[in-house]
N, C-alpha and C positions, 0 to 999 in steps of 0.2 A: 823712249831718251834715248835710242845713239842713233835718232835720226838728230836729235838736237845738237847731242856733242859733236854729231861734222857737220853741220853745218856751223855751230860755234867754232867751228877748230878752221874750216876754210874765211870763216868772216874773221878772225882774229889775224889770219895768214895774212889773207889782202890786205888789209890796214898797215900791218906792218910791212909788208912789201911795196905799197903804196908807198908807204912815208920814207923808205931804203931810197926808191927810186926818186921823189921826190927832195931831196935832202944829196944825191951823188947824181943827178942827172946825166951830166958827161959821163960817167963811167961805168951805168949799167946800164943796159939794154933793156927792149922789152921782155927778148927771151931771159935772159940772167934774171931778170925780177920775178919770171913766172917759174923758172925753176928755183930762187927761194919760195917763195910763195907754197909751190908746194913742197918743199920740204920741210917748211914750218909749218902747214895744216898739220904733216904727219905726224912734229914733234909736240904739239897739241892733242889732238888723235890720244898719242903715246900719253900724255901728262896727266887726261884726260879719262883711263883707263878704258880706251876702244878696245877690240878685239886682233887681234895682228894682222887682218883677213882686211882691215878699213886701212893699211897703209900704201896699199897700191890704187887703193881707189884716190887717196886724196893728194897724192906726191901724180896721178894724171889728170886728174876732173879738168885744172884749170887749164893744160895745154891740150888737154881735147876740143875743149868746145876753141879757143884760139885757133887752133889750126880748122875747127870747121867754120871761122868765122871769116878766117883766111881761104881757104876751098873754097866760100860763097854755097858751102852745105845748104839744100831747102830745109825751112824752118819745120814743114811739115815730118823730117824725118829726125829732129828731136824729139818729138810727138813718139813718133814710134818705138825710138828706141827705148824713153823712159815708158813708154805704156809697157813691152816686152819686160822688162828688164825687173818693172812692177810686177808681173806675170809672175817672173820667172823666180823671185825673192819676197814674196810676198811674207813669208814666216820667219824673215829679218827685222821687216817692217812691223813684223805686229808684234812676235817673240822676240826676239835676238836669236834667233835660230835663225843660220844661214844652209844654204844647201849644200849638202855632202854627198859623193855615191858611193857607193862601195862595190870593194871589187870582188870579180867572180871566184876569188880564194874566201870572200869572206862568204856566199854565197853557197859555196861546198858546204865550208864549216858547219853552218848553219842547216844544212840539211845536215845534217851528220847526229846534231847535237839532238834537231827534232827525233830524227831515230832514234839515237838512247835515250831522249826522257819519255820516251811513246806517248810525244804530246799529239793531242787531236787536236787544237789550238793555239792560236801565235799570231799575234801582231808585231807591225812593224811600224813605230809611232813617230815617224818622219819618214816614212816612205820613199822620197822621193818620187822617180819617174820608175819604181818599178826595180832594181835593180836586182833587191833581195828574193820578193814575195814574189814574181815571174818561176825562177828558179826553181825555187822552192814549191808552188803552185804544181809545176808540169813536173814534179818530183816524187808528188806527197798530195795524190789528187782527194787524199781520206783528209787531210787536217783542214777545218775549217781559219782561214787566213782573214782578219783585217788588215788593212793597209791601209792609215791617215796620212792626210798630208796638207799641207796646208793653201802651198800656194797653189793657185788655179792652175797657170802650164805645165808643172810636172802632172800633177796632180792628172790634168787631162789628156799627158800621156802615159802615165801608172796605167787607166783605166782605160783606152783604145790601149797597151799591151797586155791587159789581163780579158778582155772583153770575149776570148774563150776558154777564163779557165771558171768554172763554174763553182770552184771552193772557195773564189778570195771574194770578199768583197773591198772597192775601191773608196774611200770615206772625203768627201773636202771638208775635211772639220779640224782642230785643234785635238790632240793627244789628251790637255790638260781638259778637256772635258770630257774625254773617255773612261768608262769605269773597267780597268785593268781584275778584276778580280776573277772574271772568265777564262782568264789566256793560263793557259799552262807553262807558253815561255814567251816573252814580252824584251822584242829588238831594238834596240834603240841608235841610232849615228846621228847626237847632235853637236852640242855646243859643252865647252867647259863651264859653261855660264849657268847651266841650267842642269848642272848635275849635283847638284848639291838637293836645290827643289825634289830632281827627280826621285832624289833617295828617299826625300821625307813620302810622298808620293806612293811609289810600290808598297814601302814598308806597310801603309796605310791599307791601301786596298788588293794587292795583290796574295791570294793564300798560300798559306805556310807550304812548302816542298816544291810552290810553283819556282820558274830558275827566268833571270832576268840577266839580261845580255846586253853589253854596251861596248859597244866600236868605239877606240883610240881614247876615249875619257873617263876615266875612275868614279864612284860614285865618291864624295870625300869623305875622309875616317872613315870609310868601312872596309873590311876584310873581305876580297872578293874567295871565292871555292879556288876558282881557279881563271887560271890566265892563257890562254894559249896567243903562243904568238903564228902567225902567218907569214909565209914566204910570197908575198904579192912587193910588189912595187915599192907604199910605205909603211910596208913591214907590222903592218896592222896587228895591233891586240887585242882580243876578244876577251874581259872582266865578264866574268859569270859569276855572279850574284845568287843564291838559294834562300831565297825568302823564310825570313824567320833565321836567318845568319845573320843579314844584314846589316 
């Protein structure tokens, strides 16, 4: 759905910018028309309620293409960039969840949470390149850890980083397909778009007394047991939900 909205935003912006260029040919240069197109695409994107991180993509897409044509970039390079972006952001394409990387402060906080919970099982449902599970797996080799990542390139990097951690399993799969009842602690750094649905999933599947921790994005209409404010660059907040009280 997000790709359809993005394509529609670009097409509407191109049509409008082209109309302006044709109507006022002496006063509107090509680069001015391109700038207008980018701004319009971003505005259309917001009107379609796309996440805010789509804005720079809409602003820069056509200028980047025009620069590539001006510099006579080899056609194969476009295919390579498209392939790399697809492998990197496959979760966004399929499930509206972009790639977010957790800070070391988040990893440290989760190690403390796992210790205080006496957790024997832990899941990161959207593990990215393993920024959480690698430090946790090293600090707590006694905990069984599952790291789930849908995008092929981050999954490959996470699997390589966890190659010597026998207690960490890195799965190339969607967290929507994983049964969460087996875990004492589940961690997520996902997207505001899916938090309501995540709330339904953890209420349905996680055991009473287990803990769900969400980085940055709270579950709508649910009161967390606690909120940890971290001293990292993002000033990250960890929303901790006790199952049975969510």
